[in-house]
The first five atom37 places (N, CA, C, CB, O) and aatype in JSON, in Angstrom:
{
  "aatype": [12, 15, 6, 16, 14, 2, 14, 9, 9, 0, 7, 19, 14, 0, 10, 13, 0, 9, 14, 10, 10, 9, 5, 0, 10, 11, 15, 10, 7, 10, 14, 15, 1, 13, 0, 14, 10, 0, 15, 12, 19, 10, 7, 9, 9, 17, 12, 10, 0, 0, 5, 0, 9, 19, 0, 17, 14, 7, 19, 0, 14, 17, 10, 16, 7, 10, 9, 9, 7, 14, 9, 19, 7, 10, 0, 0, 16, 7, 0, 18, 15, 0, 19, 11, 15, 0, 0, 11, 7, 2],
  "atom_mask": [
    [1, 1, 1, 1, 1],
    [1, 1, 1, 1, 1],
    [1, 1, 1, 1, 1],
    [1, 1, 1, 1, 1],
    [1, 1, 1, 1, 1],
    [1, 1, 1, 1, 1],
    [1, 1, 1, 1, 1],
    [1, 1, 1, 1, 1],
    [1, 1, 1, 1, 1],
    [1, 1, 1, 1, 1],
    [1, 1, 1, 0, 1],
    [1, 1, 1, 1, 1],
    [1, 1, 1, 1, 1],
    [1, 1, 1, 1, 1],
    [1, 1, 1, 1, 1],
    [1, 1, 1, 1, 1],
    [1, 1, 1, 1, 1],
    [1, 1, 1, 1, 1],
    [1, 1, 1, 1, 1],
    [1, 1, 1, 1, 1],
    [1, 1, 1, 1, 1],
    [1, 1, 1, 1, 1],
    [1, 1, 1, 1, 1],
    [1, 1, 1, 1, 1],
    [1, 1, 1, 1, 1],
    [1, 1, 1, 1, 1],
    [1, 1, 1, 1, 1],
    [1, 1, 1, 1, 1],
    [1, 1, 1, 0, 1],
    [1, 1, 1, 1, 1],
    [1, 1, 1, 1, 1],
    [1, 1, 1, 1, 1],
    [1, 1, 1, 1, 1],
    [1, 1, 1, 1, 1],
    [1, 1, 1, 1, 1],
    [1, 1, 1, 1, 1],
    [1, 1, 1, 1, 1],
    [1, 1, 1, 1, 1],
    [1, 1, 1, 1, 1],
    [1, 1, 1, 1, 1],
    [1, 1, 1, 1, 1],
    [1, 1, 1, 1, 1],
    [1, 1, 1, 0, 1],
    [1, 1, 1, 1, 1],
    [1, 1, 1, 1, 1],
    [1, 1, 1, 1, 1],
    [1, 1, 1, 1, 1],
    [1, 1, 1, 1, 1],
    [1, 1, 1, 1, 1],
    [1, 1, 1, 1, 1],
    [1, 1, 1, 1, 1],
    [1, 1, 1, 1, 1],
    [1, 1, 1, 1, 1],
    [1, 1, 1, 1, 1],
    [1, 1, 1, 1, 1],
    [1, 1, 1, 1, 1],
    [1, 1, 1, 1, 1],
    [1, 1, 1, 0, 1],
    [1, 1, 1, 1, 1],
    [1, 1, 1, 1, 1],
    [1, 1, 1, 1, 1],
    [1, 1, 1, 1, 1],
    [1, 1, 1, 1, 1],
    [1, 1, 1, 1, 1],
    [1, 1, 1, 0, 1],
    [1, 1, 1, 1, 1],
    [1, 1, 1, 1, 1],
    [1, 1, 1, 1, 1],
    [1, 1, 1, 0, 1],
    [1, 1, 1, 1, 1],
    [1, 1, 1, 1, 1],
    [1, 1, 1, 1, 1],
    [1, 1, 1, 0, 1],
    [1, 1, 1, 1, 1],
    [1, 1, 1, 1, 1],
    [1, 1, 1, 1, 1],
    [1, 1, 1, 1, 1],
    [1, 1, 1, 0, 1],
    [1, 1, 1, 1, 1],
    [1, 1, 1, 1, 1],
    [1, 1, 1, 1, 1],
    [1, 1, 1, 1, 1],
    [1, 1, 1, 1, 1],
    [1, 1, 1, 1, 1],
    [1, 1, 1, 1, 1],
    [1, 1, 1, 1, 1],
    [1, 1, 1, 1, 1],
    [1, 1, 1, 1, 1],
    [1, 1, 1, 0, 1],
    [1, 1, 1, 1, 1]
  ],
  "atom_positions": [
    [[-181.23, 18.37, -106.46], [-180.6, 19.08, -107.34], [-179.06, 18.18, -107.37], [-180.6, 20.75, -106.85], [-178.51, 18.07, -106.28]],
    [[-178.55, 17.72, -108.23], [-176.96, 16.78, -108.35], [-176.14, 18.04, -109.13], [-177.02, 14.91, -109.61], [-176.27, 18.58, -110.22]],
    [[-175.14, 18.22, -107.87], [-173.84, 18.65, -108.73], [-172.94, 17.7, -108.94], [-173.06, 19.69, -108.16], [-172.84, 16.65, -108.3]],
    [[-172.28, 18.07, -109.86], [-170.76, 17.94, -110.53], [-169.77, 18.24, -109.84], [-170.51, 18.71, -111.62], [-169.58, 19.37, -109.38]],
    [[-168.97, 17.21, -109.67], [-167.71, 17.53, -109.28], [-166.73, 18.83, -110.14], [-167.07, 16.15, -109.39], [-166.43, 18.6, -111.31]],
    [[-166.36, 19.92, -109.63], [-165.37, 20.79, -110.27], [-164.09, 20.11, -110.59], [-165.08, 21.95, -109.42], [-163.15, 20.02, -109.81]],
    [[-164.14, 19.57, -111.98], [-162.82, 18.97, -112.66], [-161.73, 19.49, -112.17], [-162.7, 19.17, -114.09], [-161.06, 18.69, -111.51]],
    [[-161.22, 20.78, -112.28], [-160.36, 21.53, -111.6], [-159.65, 20.89, -110.17], [-161.13, 22.73, -111.36], [-158.55, 20.51, -109.77]],
    [[-161.0, 21.05, -109.71], [-160.45, 20.6, -107.7], [-160.15, 19.1, -107.63], [-162.04, 20.83, -106.19], [-159.29, 18.51, -106.98]],
    [[-161.39, 18.48, -108.74], [-160.71, 16.91, -108.4], [-159.86, 16.79, -109.29], [-161.63, 15.56, -108.45], [-159.48, 15.63, -109.33]],
    [[-159.36, 17.45, -110.06], [-158.04, 16.93, -111.44], [-156.89, 17.25, -110.64], [0.0, 0.0, 0.0], [-156.2, 16.22, -110.61]],
    [[-156.45, 17.98, -110.11], [-155.55, 18.72, -109.24], [-154.63, 17.55, -108.63], [-156.39, 19.62, -108.07], [-153.5, 17.19, -108.98]],
    [[-155.48, 17.06, -107.57], [-155.11, 16.05, -106.83], [-154.35, 14.75, -107.58], [-156.32, 15.69, -106.16], [-153.3, 14.24, -107.18]],
    [[-155.08, 14.36, -108.69], [-154.68, 13.41, -109.59], [-153.91, 13.64, -110.45], [-155.46, 12.96, -110.11], [-153.69, 12.71, -111.23]],
    [[-153.15, 15.02, -110.66], [-151.94, 15.39, -111.35], [-150.81, 14.58, -110.24], [-151.77, 17.28, -111.52], [-150.16, 13.71, -110.82]],
    [[-150.59, 14.7, -109.21], [-149.77, 13.84, -108.54], [-150.01, 12.64, -107.88], [-149.31, 14.42, -107.81], [-149.08, 12.07, -107.31]],
    [[-151.23, 12.14, -107.9], [-151.6, 10.53, -107.85], [-151.18, 9.99, -108.94], [-153.07, 10.12, -107.74], [-150.16, 9.3, -108.91]],
    [[-151.88, 10.19, -110.12], [-151.6, 9.27, -111.04], [-150.13, 8.87, -111.56], [-152.29, 9.67, -112.0], [-149.71, 7.75, -111.87]],
    [[-149.51, 10.03, -111.55], [-148.11, 9.29, -111.95], [-147.49, 8.37, -110.95], [-147.01, 10.33, -112.24], [-146.72, 7.45, -111.24]],
    [[-147.88, 8.68, -109.74], [-147.33, 8.0, -108.53], [-147.95, 6.56, -108.35], [-147.64, 8.9, -107.23], [-147.26, 5.83, -107.65]],
    [[-148.95, 6.07, -108.77], [-149.85, 4.86, -109.26], [-149.5, 4.65, -110.5], [-151.36, 5.04, -109.23], [-149.44, 3.43, -110.49]],
    [[-149.22, 4.98, -111.62], [-148.51, 4.13, -112.66], [-146.78, 3.64, -112.21], [-148.53, 5.15, -114.16], [-146.26, 2.53, -112.25]],
    [[-146.23, 4.94, -111.8], [-145.01, 4.27, -111.34], [-144.91, 3.14, -110.44], [-144.32, 5.12, -110.79], [-143.95, 2.36, -110.45]],
    [[-146.02, 3.03, -109.58], [-146.45, 1.58, -108.2], [-146.48, 0.54, -109.23], [-148.39, 1.59, -107.11], [-145.79, -0.46, -109.04]],
    [[-147.4, 0.69, -110.63], [-147.82, -0.16, -111.62], [-146.62, -0.78, -112.13], [-148.61, 0.51, -112.64], [-146.29, -1.96, -112.04]],
    [[-145.98, 0.19, -112.69], [-144.45, -0.04, -113.84], [-143.78, -0.77, -113.03], [-143.35, 1.38, -114.37], [-143.21, -1.69, -113.6]],
    [[-143.53, -0.7, -111.26], [-142.51, -1.44, -110.57], [-142.98, -2.72, -110.13], [-142.0, -0.72, -109.44], [-142.19, -3.52, -109.64]],
    [[-144.42, -3.03, -110.29], [-145.38, -4.17, -110.42], [-145.15, -5.3, -111.81], [-146.9, -3.42, -110.54], [-145.46, -6.48, -111.63]],
    [[-144.65, -4.92, -113.04], [-144.35, -5.44, -114.07], [-145.13, -4.55, -115.01], [0.0, 0.0, 0.0], [-144.61, -4.72, -116.11]],
    [[-146.04, -3.75, -115.11], [-146.61, -2.82, -116.14], [-145.91, -2.52, -117.49], [-146.77, -1.59, -115.51], [-145.34, -1.42, -117.46]],
    [[-145.78, -3.23, -118.74], [-144.7, -2.65, -119.28], [-145.0, -1.16, -119.37], [-144.36, -3.29, -120.58], [-146.03, -0.66, -118.9]],
    [[-143.81, -0.31, -120.17], [-144.15, 0.9, -120.35], [-145.31, 1.57, -121.43], [-143.02, 1.33, -120.54], [-146.06, 2.54, -121.45]],
    [[-144.96, 0.47, -122.29], [-146.39, 1.06, -123.39], [-147.73, 1.16, -123.13], [-146.62, 0.27, -124.54], [-148.63, 1.62, -123.84]],
    [[-147.78, 0.52, -121.7], [-149.24, 0.6, -121.36], [-149.73, 1.8, -120.65], [-149.6, -0.51, -120.57], [-150.91, 2.16, -120.59]],
    [[-148.66, 2.41, -120.09], [-148.97, 3.46, -119.21], [-149.84, 4.49, -119.7], [-147.85, 4.03, -118.79], [-150.81, 4.75, -118.99]],
    [[-149.71, 5.0, -120.57], [-150.73, 6.12, -121.32], [-152.07, 5.39, -120.9], [-150.55, 6.3, -123.28], [-152.81, 5.84, -120.03]],
    [[-152.36, 3.91, -121.79], [-153.81, 3.51, -121.16], [-154.15, 3.24, -119.97], [-154.27, 2.53, -121.58], [-155.35, 3.36, -119.72]],
    [[-153.07, 2.72, -118.65], [-153.21, 2.92, -117.46], [-154.34, 4.44, -116.88], [-151.71, 2.95, -117.12], [-155.43, 4.6, -116.32]],
    [[-153.06, 5.39, -117.52], [-153.31, 6.54, -116.52], [-154.67, 6.87, -116.85], [-152.3, 7.86, -116.63], [-155.49, 7.26, -116.02]],
    [[-155.01, 6.65, -118.57], [-156.78, 7.44, -118.78], [-157.22, 6.55, -117.66], [-157.95, 7.15, -120.62], [-157.44, 7.19, -116.63]],
    [[-157.43, 5.21, -117.55], [-158.47, 4.43, -117.11], [-158.4, 4.83, -115.51], [-158.28, 2.8, -117.51], [-159.38, 4.87, -114.76]],
    [[-157.03, 5.1, -115.15], [-157.02, 5.85, -113.36], [-157.58, 7.16, -113.49], [-155.3, 6.14, -112.52], [-158.08, 7.62, -112.47]],
    [[-157.6, 7.83, -114.47], [-158.17, 9.3, -114.36], [-159.77, 9.05, -114.27], [0.0, 0.0, 0.0], [-160.57, 9.5, -113.44]],
    [[-160.0, 8.13, -115.49], [-161.37, 8.06, -115.42], [-162.2, 7.29, -114.05], [-161.66, 7.37, -116.71], [-163.41, 7.32, -113.78]],
    [[-161.14, 6.64, -113.37], [-162.12, 6.09, -112.25], [-162.03, 6.99, -111.22], [-161.81, 4.64, -111.68], [-162.88, 6.95, -110.33]],
    [[-160.9, 8.02, -111.16], [-160.8, 8.86, -110.17], [-162.17, 9.86, -110.4], [-159.31, 9.58, -110.22], [-162.95, 9.98, -109.46]],
    [[-162.4, 10.48, -111.51], [-163.14, 11.16, -111.92], [-164.37, 10.76, -111.4], [-163.01, 11.24, -113.11], [-164.96, 11.43, -110.55]],
    [[-164.93, 9.39, -111.98], [-166.3, 8.79, -111.1], [-166.44, 8.35, -109.41], [-166.65, 7.41, -111.82], [-167.53, 8.01, -108.95]],
    [[-165.14, 8.4, -108.54], [-164.96, 8.27, -107.24], [-165.2, 9.99, -107.07], [-163.41, 7.48, -106.76], [-165.51, 10.29, -105.92]],
    [[-165.11, 11.02, -107.93], [-165.36, 12.37, -107.67], [-166.88, 12.25, -107.36], [-164.95, 13.37, -108.9], [-167.52, 12.16, -106.31]],
    [[-167.25, 12.31, -108.94], [-168.54, 11.87, -109.27], [-169.58, 11.59, -107.98], [-168.33, 10.62, -110.1], [-170.46, 12.36, -107.58]],
    [[-169.17, 10.06, -107.37], [-169.64, 9.25, -106.54], [-169.78, 10.18, -104.98], [-168.64, 7.94, -106.59], [-170.63, 9.9, -104.13]],
    [[-168.83, 11.24, -104.85], [-168.87, 11.6, -103.2], [-169.93, 12.73, -103.47], [-167.18, 12.23, -102.31], [-170.83, 12.73, -102.63]],
    [[-170.05, 13.93, -104.71], [-171.01, 14.26, -104.51], [-172.1, 13.65, -104.99], [-170.95, 15.18, -104.68], [-173.08, 14.37, -104.81]],
    [[-172.35, 12.7, -105.5], [-173.79, 11.95, -105.42], [-174.21, 11.28, -104.28], [-173.91, 10.95, -106.36], [-175.38, 11.35, -103.89]],
    [[-173.41, 10.69, -103.75], [-173.59, 10.09, -102.12], [-172.24, 10.5, -101.31], [-173.76, 8.15, -102.05], [-171.11, 10.06, -101.48]],
    [[-172.67, 11.44, -100.43], [-171.97, 12.11, -100.1], [-171.55, 10.72, -98.59], [-172.66, 13.78, -99.99], [-170.56, 10.87, -97.88]],
    [[-172.38, 9.69, -98.45], [-171.95, 8.85, -97.43], [-171.12, 7.93, -97.78], [0.0, 0.0, 0.0], [-170.85, 6.95, -97.1]],
    [[-170.66, 8.2, -98.92], [-169.47, 7.22, -99.61], [-167.92, 7.7, -99.33], [-169.66, 7.24, -101.38], [-166.9, 7.03, -99.17]],
    [[-168.2, 9.37, -99.33], [-167.02, 10.04, -99.1], [-166.01, 9.7, -98.36], [-167.22, 10.98, -98.74], [-164.93, 9.76, -98.94]],
    [[-166.0, 9.25, -96.93], [-164.81, 9.04, -95.99], [-164.46, 7.21, -96.68], [-165.42, 9.25, -93.86], [-163.49, 6.59, -96.23]],
    [[-164.97, 6.86, -97.27], [-164.26, 5.11, -97.61], [-163.76, 5.89, -99.12], [-165.82, 3.17, -97.83], [-162.53, 6.01, -99.17]],
    [[-164.36, 6.33, -100.11], [-163.9, 6.47, -101.09], [-162.21, 7.61, -100.67], [-165.23, 7.0, -102.06], [-161.02, 7.38, -100.84]],
    [[-162.91, 8.76, -100.1], [-161.33, 9.45, -99.66], [-160.45, 8.71, -99.12], [-161.31, 10.53, -98.65], [-159.38, 9.32, -99.11]],
    [[-160.35, 7.53, -98.6], [-159.65, 6.74, -97.67], [-159.03, 5.89, -98.65], [0.0, 0.0, 0.0], [-157.86, 5.54, -98.52]],
    [[-159.66, 5.58, -99.5], [-159.18, 4.46, -100.7], [-158.23, 5.33, -101.62], [-160.62, 3.77, -101.73], [-157.15, 4.91, -102.03]],
    [[-158.67, 6.43, -101.87], [-157.88, 7.37, -103.19], [-156.23, 7.95, -102.22], [-159.29, 9.32, -103.83], [-155.06, 8.12, -102.56]],
    [[-157.05, 8.1, -100.82], [-155.54, 9.15, -100.49], [-154.66, 8.03, -99.71], [-155.86, 10.85, -99.2], [-153.46, 8.28, -99.7]],
    [[-154.98, 7.11, -99.2], [-154.34, 5.87, -98.54], [-153.53, 5.33, -99.22], [0.0, 0.0, 0.0], [-152.64, 4.79, -98.56]],
    [[-153.38, 5.18, -101.01], [-152.37, 4.45, -101.42], [-151.54, 5.58, -101.89], [-152.72, 3.36, -102.43], [-150.32, 5.39, -101.91]],
    [[-152.13, 7.02, -102.35], [-151.28, 8.19, -102.58], [-150.16, 8.07, -101.13], [-152.38, 9.79, -102.67], [-148.95, 7.88, -101.27]],
    [[-150.66, 8.18, -100.13], [-150.01, 8.56, -98.85], [-148.7, 7.26, -98.77], [-151.34, 8.53, -97.4], [-147.5, 7.49, -98.63]],
    [[-149.09, 6.44, -98.85], [-148.13, 5.13, -98.81], [-146.85, 5.52, -99.96], [0.0, 0.0, 0.0], [-145.67, 5.6, -99.62]],
    [[-147.35, 5.71, -101.34], [-146.6, 5.61, -102.23], [-145.49, 7.28, -102.33], [-147.65, 5.17, -103.47], [-144.36, 7.43, -102.78]],
    [[-146.39, 8.21, -101.75], [-145.2, 9.18, -101.3], [-144.33, 8.74, -100.14], [-145.78, 10.55, -100.88], [-143.14, 9.03, -100.25]],
    [[-144.68, 8.13, -99.08], [-143.75, 7.46, -98.12], [-142.8, 7.04, -98.18], [-144.0, 6.73, -97.68], [-141.77, 7.36, -97.59]],
    [[-143.06, 5.83, -99.29], [-142.01, 4.98, -99.82], [-141.12, 5.9, -101.03], [-142.79, 3.54, -100.49], [-140.01, 5.42, -101.26]],
    [[-141.41, 6.98, -101.69], [-140.6, 7.54, -102.6], [-139.93, 8.69, -101.53], [0.0, 0.0, 0.0], [-139.02, 9.36, -102.0]],
    [[-140.28, 8.92, -100.33], [-139.61, 10.03, -99.38], [-138.1, 8.63, -98.78], [-141.21, 10.82, -97.65], [-136.9, 8.86, -98.64]],
    [[-138.74, 7.51, -98.6], [-137.77, 6.71, -98.01], [-136.67, 6.21, -98.7], [-138.3, 5.76, -97.52], [-135.51, 6.18, -98.3]],
    [[-137.3, 5.67, -100.2], [-135.85, 6.08, -100.93], [-135.27, 7.02, -101.64], [-135.56, 5.46, -101.62], [-134.41, 6.71, -102.46]],
    [[-135.7, 8.51, -101.42], [-134.82, 9.24, -101.36], [-133.92, 9.37, -100.27], [-135.26, 10.12, -101.6], [-132.71, 9.22, -100.43]],
    [[-134.46, 9.66, -99.12], [-133.54, 9.5, -97.82], [-132.52, 8.76, -97.68], [-134.12, 9.11, -96.86], [-131.43, 9.16, -97.29]],
    [[-132.95, 7.04, -98.13], [-131.86, 6.27, -98.44], [-130.65, 6.15, -99.37], [-132.28, 5.53, -98.58], [-129.52, 5.7, -99.14]],
    [[-131.18, 6.68, -100.49], [-130.36, 6.79, -101.62], [-129.44, 8.34, -101.3], [-131.45, 6.77, -103.13], [-128.43, 8.48, -101.98]],
    [[-129.67, 9.09, -100.63], [-128.62, 10.32, -100.16], [-127.98, 9.68, -98.98], [-129.4, 11.91, -99.67], [-126.78, 9.94, -98.87]],
    [[-128.41, 9.04, -98.22], [-127.75, 8.74, -96.96], [-126.49, 7.69, -97.58], [-128.93, 7.97, -95.71], [-125.33, 7.75, -97.18]],
    [[-126.95, 6.76, -98.6], [-125.6, 6.02, -99.09], [-124.59, 6.92, -100.19], [-126.12, 4.53, -99.93], [-123.66, 6.36, -100.78]],
    [[-124.8, 7.96, -100.33], [-123.96, 9.17, -101.23], [-123.31, 9.9, -100.3], [0.0, 0.0, 0.0], [-122.38, 10.51, -100.83]],
    [[-123.39, 10.1, -99.23], [-122.37, 10.7, -97.75], [-121.48, 9.88, -97.53], [-123.05, 10.84, -96.23], [-120.69, 10.06, -96.61]]
  ]
}
C-alpha cells in the first residue's frame, strides 16, 4: 500500500524554504515578474520530492540532504548578513 505525504507536514517547511530559494534566485538575476511562476515550480518539485521519500524510502537521505542543505545555507547567509548589518549600525 502506497502512502501519500501529508501536504500539511510536507508543506510547512516549504513555507520557509521556497521564499528563501526565490530570494536566492532573484539575487542571481531572476526577474521579479517570474517569482510567482518559480514559486509554483519549486512547490511542485517540493511535493514530488516528498512523494518520492514516501514511495522510495531509500532516497530519503539524499533528498533530505538536497532539500535541507540549501535551506540551511541560505538561512546562514541571511543570518550573517543581518549580523553584519547590525554591526555596521552600531
